[in-house]
Structures are given as structure tokens and as C-alpha cells.
C-alpha positions as CSV (number, residue, x, y, z in Angstrom):
1,M,9.4,-27.2,7.4
2,S,10.7,-28.1,4.0
3,D,9.6,-26.0,1.0
4,R,8.4,-27.5,-2.2
5,L,9.0,-25.7,-5.4
6,R,7.5,-26.4,-8.8
7,T,9.9,-27.1,-11.6
8,G,11.0,-23.9,-13.3
9,S,10.0,-21.7,-10.4
10,L,13.5,-20.6,-9.5
11,A,14.2,-19.7,-13.1
12,I,11.0,-17.6,-13.2
13,A,12.0,-16.0,-9.9
14,E,15.3,-15.0,-11.4
15,R,13.5,-13.4,-14.2
16,I,11.2,-11.5,-11.8
17,L,14.3,-10.2,-9.9
18,D,15.9,-9.1,-13.2
19,R,12.7,-7.3,-14.1
20,C,12.7,-5.6,-10.7
21,D,16.2,-4.4,-11.4
22,R,15.1,-3.2,-14.9
23,L,12.2,-1.2,-13.3
24,G,14.7,0.2,-10.8
25,T,16.5,1.9,-13.6
26,I,13.4,3.9,-14.5
27,T,13.9,6.9,-12.2
28,S,13.7,10.7,-12.3
29,T,16.7,11.1,-10.0
30,P,20.0,9.5,-10.9
31,G,21.6,7.5,-8.1
32,M,18.2,6.6,-6.5
33,I,14.8,5.1,-7.4
34,E,12.1,7.7,-7.6
35,R,9.1,7.1,-9.9
36,V,6.0,9.2,-9.3
37,H,2.5,9.4,-10.6
38,L,1.9,11.0,-14.1
39,S,5.6,11.4,-14.8
40,P,7.6,10.3,-17.9
41,E,9.0,7.5,-15.7
42,H,5.4,6.4,-14.9
43,R,4.7,6.1,-18.6
44,E,7.9,4.2,-19.2
45,A,7.2,1.8,-16.4
46,N,3.6,1.3,-17.7
47,D,4.9,0.6,-21.2
48,L,7.4,-1.9,-20.0
49,A,4.8,-3.7,-17.8
50,A,2.4,-3.7,-20.8
51,S,5.1,-5.4,-23.0
52,W,5.6,-8.1,-20.4
53,L,1.8,-8.6,-20.0
54,T,1.4,-8.9,-23.8
55,E,4.2,-11.4,-23.8
56,A,2.3,-13.3,-21.1
57,G,-0.7,-13.6,-23.5
58,L,-3.0,-10.9,-22.0
59,E,-4.9,-8.1,-23.6
60,T,-3.5,-4.8,-22.2
61,W,-4.7,-1.2,-21.7
62,Q,-4.1,1.8,-19.6
63,D,-7.2,3.1,-17.8
64,A,-8.4,6.6,-17.2
65,A,-6.4,6.9,-13.9
66,G,-3.1,5.8,-15.4
67,N,-3.3,2.3,-14.0
68,Q,-1.8,-0.3,-16.3
69,C,-4.3,-3.2,-16.8
70,A,-4.5,-6.5,-18.6
71,R,-7.0,-9.3,-18.9
72,L,-7.0,-13.1,-19.7
73,E,-10.5,-14.3,-20.5
74,G,-12.0,-17.2,-18.6
75,E,-14.1,-20.2,-19.8
76,R,-16.3,-17.8,-21.8
77,P,-16.1,-14.0,-22.6
78,D,-17.5,-11.3,-20.3
79,L,-17.1,-13.2,-17.0
80,P,-16.3,-11.2,-13.8
81,A,-12.6,-10.9,-13.0
82,L,-10.3,-12.0,-10.2
83,V,-7.8,-9.1,-10.1
84,V,-4.2,-9.7,-9.0
85,G,-1.7,-6.9,-8.7
86,S,0.1,-4.1,-6.8
87,H,1.7,-0.8,-7.7
88,L,4.6,0.6,-9.8
89,D,5.1,4.0,-8.2
90,T,7.7,4.6,-5.5
91,V,8.7,6.8,-2.6
92,R,11.8,8.9,-3.0
93,D,15.0,6.8,-2.7
94,A,13.0,3.6,-2.8
95,G,13.9,0.0,-2.9
96,R,13.3,-2.4,-5.8
97,Y,10.5,-4.6,-4.4
98,D,7.8,-2.5,-2.7
99,G,4.9,-2.8,-5.1
100,M,6.9,-3.9,-8.1
101,L,7.4,-7.4,-6.9
102,G,3.7,-7.9,-6.5
103,V,3.0,-6.7,-10.1
104,L,5.7,-9.0,-11.5
105,L,4.5,-12.0,-9.6
106,A,1.0,-11.3,-10.9
107,I,2.2,-11.2,-14.5
108,E,4.1,-14.5,-14.1
109,V,1.0,-16.2,-12.5
110,A,-1.1,-15.0,-15.4
111,A,1.5,-16.3,-17.8
112,R,1.5,-19.7,-16.2
113,I,-2.3,-19.9,-16.3
114,A,-2.5,-18.7,-19.9
115,A,0.1,-21.4,-20.9
116,Q,-2.0,-24.2,-19.3
117,D,-4.9,-23.7,-21.7
118,Q,-7.3,-24.6,-18.9
119,P,-9.5,-21.5,-18.6
120,L,-10.6,-20.4,-15.2
121,P,-14.3,-19.9,-14.3
122,F,-13.7,-16.2,-14.2
123,A,-11.4,-13.8,-16.1
124,L,-8.0,-13.1,-14.6
125,E,-6.9,-9.5,-14.6
126,V,-3.6,-7.9,-13.7
127,V,-3.4,-4.3,-12.5
128,A,-0.3,-2.2,-11.8
129,F,-1.7,0.7,-9.8
130,S,-0.4,4.2,-10.6
131,D,-0.3,6.1,-7.3
132,E,-0.2,4.0,-4.2
133,E,2.5,6.1,-2.4
134,G,1.1,9.5,-3.1
135,T,4.7,10.8,-3.4
136,R,4.0,13.6,-5.9
137,F,0.7,15.1,-4.9
138,G,0.1,13.6,-1.4
139,S,-2.8,11.6,-3.0
140,G,-2.0,8.2,-1.7
141,L,-4.1,5.3,-3.2
142,A,-5.3,7.5,-6.0
143,G,-5.0,4.8,-8.6
144,S,-6.9,2.2,-6.6
145,R,-9.3,4.8,-5.3
146,A,-10.2,5.6,-9.0
147,F,-10.5,1.8,-9.7
148,A,-13.0,1.6,-6.8
149,G,-15.0,4.6,-8.0
150,Q,-13.9,6.7,-5.0
151,F,-11.6,9.3,-6.6
152,A,-11.8,12.5,-4.6
153,A,-12.6,15.5,-6.8
154,D,-10.6,17.9,-4.7
155,W,-7.4,16.0,-5.5
156,W,-7.4,17.7,-8.9
157,E,-6.3,20.9,-7.2
158,Y,-3.4,19.3,-5.3
159,R,0.0,20.6,-6.4
160,D,3.4,19.0,-6.7
161,E,6.6,20.7,-5.5
162,D,6.8,22.6,-8.8
163,G,3.3,24.0,-8.4
164,L,1.7,21.9,-11.1
165,T,-1.8,20.7,-10.3
166,Y,-2.9,17.1,-10.4
167,A,-5.4,18.0,-13.1
168,D,-2.7,19.7,-15.4
169,A,-0.3,16.8,-14.8
170,S,-3.0,14.4,-15.8
171,I,-3.7,16.3,-19.0
172,D,0.1,16.5,-19.8
173,F,0.2,12.7,-19.3
174,G,-2.5,12.3,-22.0
175,L,-5.4,11.6,-19.6
176,D,-8.7,13.4,-19.4
177,P,-9.7,14.4,-15.9
178,G,-13.3,14.6,-17.0
179,R,-13.2,10.8,-17.7
180,I,-11.7,9.7,-14.4
181,G,-15.0,7.8,-13.7
182,A,-14.1,5.5,-16.6
183,A,-11.5,3.8,-14.4
184,A,-14.2,2.7,-11.9
185,R,-15.1,-1.0,-11.7
186,R,-18.5,-2.3,-10.7
187,P,-18.8,-4.9,-7.9
188,E,-20.6,-7.3,-10.1
189,A,-17.7,-7.3,-12.6
190,L,-15.3,-8.5,-9.9
191,V,-14.7,-11.8,-8.1
192,G,-12.0,-10.4,-5.7
193,Y,-8.5,-8.9,-5.4
194,L,-5.3,-10.6,-4.4
195,E,-2.0,-8.8,-3.8
196,A,1.4,-10.2,-3.0
197,H,3.7,-7.7,-1.2
198,I,6.9,-7.7,0.8
199,E,6.1,-7.6,4.5
200,Q,7.9,-4.3,5.2
201,G,8.6,-5.6,8.7
202,P,10.8,-8.2,10.6
203,Y,8.3,-10.8,11.7
204,L,8.8,-13.3,8.9
205,E,12.5,-13.0,9.0
206,D,12.5,-13.4,12.8
207,A,10.5,-16.6,12.5
208,D,12.6,-17.9,9.6
209,R,9.5,-18.2,7.4
210,A,9.0,-17.1,3.7
211,L,5.3,-16.3,3.5
212,A,2.3,-15.2,5.5
213,V,-1.4,-14.6,5.2
214,V,-2.6,-11.1,6.0
215,P,-5.9,-10.9,8.0
216,T,-6.2,-7.2,8.2
217,I,-4.6,-4.0,6.9
218,A,-4.0,-1.5,9.7
219,G,-6.5,1.3,10.6
220,A,-4.6,4.6,10.7
221,R,-5.1,8.2,12.0
222,R,-2.7,11.1,11.5
223,F,-2.7,14.3,13.5
224,A,-1.0,17.7,13.4
225,L,-0.3,18.5,17.1
226,T,0.6,21.8,18.6
227,M,1.8,22.6,22.1
228,T,1.8,26.4,22.8
229,G,3.4,28.2,25.7
230,V,5.2,31.5,25.9
231,A,8.6,32.3,24.3
232,G,11.1,34.1,26.5
233,H,14.8,34.7,27.1
234,A,16.7,31.6,28.0
235,G,18.9,33.4,30.5
236,G,16.4,35.7,32.0
237,T,13.4,33.6,32.6
238,P,13.4,31.6,35.9
239,Y,12.3,27.9,35.7
240,A,9.2,28.6,37.8
241,R,7.9,31.1,35.3
242,R,8.7,29.2,32.2
243,R,5.9,27.9,29.9
244,D,8.3,25.9,27.7
245,A,6.3,24.4,24.8
246,L,9.2,22.1,23.8
247,V,9.6,20.5,27.2
248,G,5.8,19.9,27.3
249,A,5.9,18.4,23.7
250,S,8.9,16.3,24.6
251,E,7.1,14.8,27.6
252,L,4.2,14.0,25.4
253,V,6.4,12.4,22.7
254,A,7.8,10.0,25.4
255,A,4.3,9.3,26.6
256,I,3.2,8.5,23.1
257,E,5.8,5.8,22.7
258,R,4.8,4.3,26.1
259,I,1.1,4.3,25.2
260,G,1.9,2.6,21.9
261,I,3.9,-0.1,23.5
262,D,1.4,-0.7,26.3
263,S,-1.6,-0.8,24.0
264,G,0.0,-2.9,21.2
265,T,-0.6,-0.1,18.7
266,I,2.0,1.8,16.6
267,A,2.3,5.5,17.6
268,T,5.1,7.5,15.9
269,V,6.1,11.2,16.0
270,G,7.9,11.7,12.7
271,H,8.1,15.5,12.6
272,L,8.8,18.1,15.4
273,Q,9.6,21.8,15.0
274,A,10.1,24.4,17.7
275,F,9.4,28.1,17.3
276,P,10.9,30.7,17.2
277,G,13.8,28.3,17.0
278,G,16.5,30.5,18.6
279,V,19.3,28.8,20.5
280,N,18.8,31.2,23.4
281,V,15.0,31.4,23.3
282,I,12.6,29.3,25.3
283,P,10.3,27.7,22.6
284,G,6.8,29.3,22.6
285,R,5.2,26.9,20.2
286,V,6.0,23.4,19.0
287,E,4.4,21.7,16.0
288,F,4.6,17.9,15.7
289,S,3.0,15.0,14.0
290,L,1.4,11.8,15.1
291,D,1.0,8.7,13.0
292,L,-1.2,6.1,14.8
293,R,-1.8,2.6,13.5
294,A,-3.5,-0.5,14.9
295,E,-5.1,-3.8,13.8
296,S,-8.6,-2.6,14.7
297,N,-10.3,0.8,14.7
298,E,-11.2,0.2,18.3
299,A,-7.6,-0.3,19.4
300,R,-6.5,2.7,17.3
301,D,-9.2,5.0,18.8
302,A,-8.6,3.9,22.4
303,A,-4.9,4.7,22.0
304,W,-5.7,8.2,20.7
305,A,-8.1,8.8,23.6
306,E,-5.3,8.0,26.0
307,I,-2.8,10.2,24.1
308,D,-5.2,13.1,24.2
309,R,-5.9,12.6,27.9
310,V,-2.2,12.6,28.7
311,A,-1.6,15.6,26.4
312,Q,-4.3,17.6,28.2
313,E,-2.8,16.7,31.6
314,I,0.7,17.7,30.6
315,A,-0.6,21.0,29.1
316,S,-2.6,21.8,32.3
317,R,0.3,21.0,34.6
318,R,2.8,23.0,32.6
319,R,0.4,25.9,31.9
320,L,0.4,25.2,28.1
321,D,-2.3,24.9,25.4
322,F,-2.6,21.7,23.5
323,H,-4.4,21.4,20.1
324,A,-4.8,18.5,17.8
325,E,-6.0,18.5,14.2
326,E,-6.8,15.2,12.5
327,R,-5.4,15.2,8.9
328,Y,-6.0,11.6,7.8
329,R,-8.1,8.6,8.8
330,A,-8.3,5.2,7.2
331,D,-10.3,2.5,8.9
332,A,-8.9,-1.0,9.3
333,T,-9.5,-3.2,6.3
334,P,-10.3,-6.8,6.9
335,C,-9.3,-9.4,4.3
336,A,-12.2,-11.6,3.2
337,G,-12.2,-15.0,5.0
338,W,-12.8,-17.0,1.9
339,L,-9.9,-15.3,0.1
340,Q,-7.7,-15.7,3.2
341,D,-8.5,-19.4,2.9
342,A,-7.3,-19.4,-0.7
343,V,-4.0,-17.7,0.2
344,T,-3.6,-20.1,3.1
345,A,-4.0,-23.0,0.7
346,G,-1.5,-21.5,-1.6
347,I,1.1,-21.2,1.1
348,R,0.4,-24.7,2.3
349,S,1.1,-26.0,-1.2
350,T,4.7,-24.8,-0.8
351,G,5.3,-27.0,2.2
352,D,4.3,-24.7,5.0
353,D,1.5,-26.5,6.8
354,D,0.8,-23.8,9.4
355,P,1.2,-20.4,7.7
356,M,1.9,-17.3,9.8
357,R,-0.8,-14.6,10.0
358,I,0.6,-11.1,10.1
359,W,-1.6,-8.0,10.1
360,S,-0.2,-5.3,7.8
361,R,1.1,-2.3,9.6
362,A,1.5,-0.4,6.3
363,G,-1.3,0.7,4.0
364,H,-1.9,-0.9,0.6
365,D,-4.1,-0.6,-2.5
366,G,-6.4,-3.3,-1.1
367,M,-7.7,-0.7,1.4
368,A,-9.3,1.2,-1.5
369,V,-10.2,-1.8,-3.6
370,H,-12.1,-3.2,-0.6
371,A,-14.8,-0.7,-1.3
372,V,-15.7,-2.5,-4.5
373,T,-14.8,-6.2,-3.9
374,D,-13.3,-8.7,-1.4
375,I,-9.5,-8.6,-0.9
376,A,-6.7,-10.7,0.5
377,M,-2.9,-10.4,0.7
378,L,0.1,-12.6,0.7
379,F,3.2,-11.3,2.5
380,I,6.8,-12.2,1.4
381,R,9.8,-12.0,3.7
382,C,12.1,-9.1,3.3
383,G,15.5,-9.2,4.8
384,R,17.8,-6.9,6.8
385,G,15.3,-6.6,9.5
386,G,12.4,-6.1,7.2
387,I,13.7,-2.7,5.9
388,S,11.5,-1.1,3.2
389,H,11.2,2.3,1.5
390,H,15.0,2.2,1.4
391,P,17.6,1.1,-1.1
392,D,18.5,-1.8,1.2
393,E,15.1,-3.5,0.6
394,T,15.8,-7.1,-0.3
395,V,14.3,-10.5,-1.0
396,T,15.7,-13.9,-1.9
397,R,15.2,-15.8,-5.1
398,R,13.9,-18.8,-3.3
399,D,11.3,-16.8,-1.4
400,V,10.2,-15.2,-4.7
401,A,9.8,-18.7,-6.2
402,L,7.7,-19.8,-3.2
403,A,5.6,-16.7,-3.5
404,L,5.1,-17.4,-7.2
405,D,3.9,-20.9,-6.5
406,A,1.7,-19.9,-3.6
407,L,0.0,-17.0,-5.5
408,E,-0.7,-19.3,-8.4
409,Q,-2.2,-21.9,-6.1
410,A,-4.3,-19.2,-4.4
411,V,-5.8,-18.3,-7.8
412,L,-6.5,-21.9,-8.4
413,A,-8.1,-22.3,-5.0
414,V,-10.4,-19.3,-5.8
415,A,-11.3,-21.1,-9.0
416,E,-12.1,-24.2,-7.1
417,R,-14.3,-22.3,-4.7
418,V,-16.1,-20.5,-7.5
419,R,-16.8,-23.7,-9.3
420,A,-18.3,-25.1,-6.1
421,E,-20.3,-21.9,-5.5
422,P,-21.2,-20.5,-8.9
423,E,-23.5,-18.0,-7.3
424,R,-20.4,-16.0,-6.5
425,L,-20.4,-15.0,-10.2
426,V,-22.8,-12.5,-11.7
427,T,-22.0,-12.1,-15.4
428,A,-21.2,-8.5,-16.2
429,A,-19.5,-6.8,-19.1
430,P,-15.8,-6.5,-18.6
431,P,-13.9,-3.2,-18.9
432,E,-13.3,-2.3,-22.4
433,P,-9.8,-1.4,-23.6
434,H,-8.6,2.0,-22.2
435,G,-11.4,1.9,-19.7
436,V,-14.2,3.0,-22.1
437,G,-17.7,2.6,-20.8
438,L,-16.9,2.2,-17.1
439,H,-18.7,5.0,-15.3
């Protein structure tokens, strides 16, 4: 496979990488990247993105959820919009490309289309979502959930590590919690949503490919698990009388890995704590986590059923009690076939005639946006084994240039499809600046 790059794409890719570096300097913690929702750094990043969007020729505004938005009108005013974007918030000690790269690619695609003076049969909007990661309040996808009209009212009472509520932080940021509904978009005002994102995995790198189409975003469930036995003196309690919660939990952790491998799902125990925690005390209780992900809800739920069965068997055999509390559930999110076709056409335009298809093991804003419009995603290779959520996150200039060309061609493929099927458009009033009138 030989890639084909448009003239100027490498130079634009260099600018994108420079801007990723610039965003990487906006951090609350010196020596690492940390930029969370409703923080001064959030405002600074939004302002910087707004300046680049204005430079690209778009009308910009910040909506009622703190999402940075911009719009390029189509062939006539007030057409529904194809939205392209990603997020600007980060985890703690983040890399430079998760989310940010997708926003900057969207800005450059919009700039190219604006410069061509050949209006699209729909408006083109760019959105930089405000709170995909949920780092500050645990409210992941809050920006895109508000965009989709699904903001959860109980989030206002969530608190950050300093005890400040989400509602008070929103007010301090200059937003009005009572107007959060103004960020919501109507389905008839949208054509679809496209997002370019680093893969956050090793599959593209292992295959020596630059780009991939995403068919599905993983369905996930998260549990708080507890194995309970009886604490006792480590020296004085014979093995036959022990009800060691840690040994039982450890056996289950090993079984969880085996079940994940055998079923093709992803099952991870990321936290485990034994109580009372004395070096010479048999643990009487163990609390641990389970993060379960799969390409389909059916595969995810079947894996959980097997984990639960094995947990009950271990508990019974070892005279322990097992308890599971589900803390989070997100169903698998399919990408729309017609938008996958557009992304596929975009990748093929770069010289890859048979694009890879990789389901997303990580969650993305598209999971929320799916509630209000069709979505699709373009994956970009990240190096060093696909590492992400880490300072070693990396991409190459050529891959970014290929992603730029592919994303632009995907937008043009959507335009071609809409021109062929104008019934996909139902004229609706666009969002007004600052999100006014969108309830």
C-alpha cells in the first residue's frame, strides 16, 4: 500500500502537531498535562480553540455546557449541520493527542472547505467537547450528554476533590446551571457526527497501517465487588479453619482474566484493597473493581454471567460471601453504516484500498451523541504499542496528514450522499450563538 497525500497536507499536519504542543502547555499541574472541566485551563483551551476556529473562517460560540462550538454555513442559511469534533479535557498526566488531535483535525478540515468556496449541502460545525473524561467530577461524557439533551440532573451535586459541587463550579465558570438545556441539539438540526481519534490500542501499529474505520464503540459495565470472609490471626488460625477473603478474591481475579481471554471480551480488575490490612491478619474483607467491555452487549453480558457464576462457586467452596454492585453501564454504540461508508471512502482516498475495521475498546463522545444523530469514527495509529492516557502518547506527522485528507474526503462523501438523497435533510433553525434558544 502506498499512501497518497494532498499538496500541503504535511505542512498542515505540522501545524496541527504544533497546536497539540501548545494545548499541552495549558495545564493545572506543572510537569504534566492535566486540564479538567470548568477550570481556568478549560477556559484558556476554549479561547485558544475559538481563535483558531475564527481564523479558519467559522462563527464561534461557547454553549451552555462549556463546549466550544463553531459553524460554517452551507449552500443556504439554517441548514442542518454535520458536526465534526472531539474533546479538549484530559485525564491526569495525559498525553498530547487524546481528544485534542480530533478537534484540531476538524478545525483544519473546516478551514479547507471554507477556503474552497464551494458550499456544502449542509452546514459544517466543529465542536470541542468539554468533559469527555470526567476527571474532575466523575461525570464522563458530560459535555456530549448535554449536547444530546441527556444531561443528568444529579450531576450538579457531584463534588471535586476540593468539595466544590459541579453546580458551583459551573457558576464560577460563568455558566448558568438552569440553562443547561440550551446546549441540547435537536435531531432534525443534525446530519450526523464524525470524530477522528487516536486508536488507543496497538492494532494499527501491529498491522503497519495508519487509519481505520470504527464499526462499534464498546459496551461497558463496571462493578464494585466484595468478597467477605472472617479476619483472624495469621499465626493462630489453621488453614482448614480459614475463611480468607483475599485468597478467594485472588482466585476470582485470575478467573476474570481467563474468562476475558476465552470470551474475547476485556475484563480488568484495576483496584483491590484488603481489610483490615494488617501484615499478620487474615483478610476478612476484600473490595475490588471490575471493568468489563465488549463489542456487543450480548458478549459483555454473557461474560458477566460467567464471572458471577464462578464468583459464587469460589465463595461457596471457600465459605465466603460474594457481593456485586453495578456502578456503571453503557451499551455498545454502533456507528451508522452510511457514515462508515463515508469514512471508508475517505481512507481509500489516501491509497488504502482495504481499510481496517477496529471496534473501539475505549469510550468516546459519540456514545452520547448517538442519542441525537448518526455517528462514525476514524481511528489514527498511535505508536509505542498504542499507549494512551500517558505522556508517551505519540503520532507521526505523516499519519496526521493522512487523517486530515481522509477526514476531509469523508465530509465530502457525506455531502455527495446528501445531494443524492436530499430527504436526509430537514431544514431546522441552527443553534444561535452561545446556545440561545436550544431547549
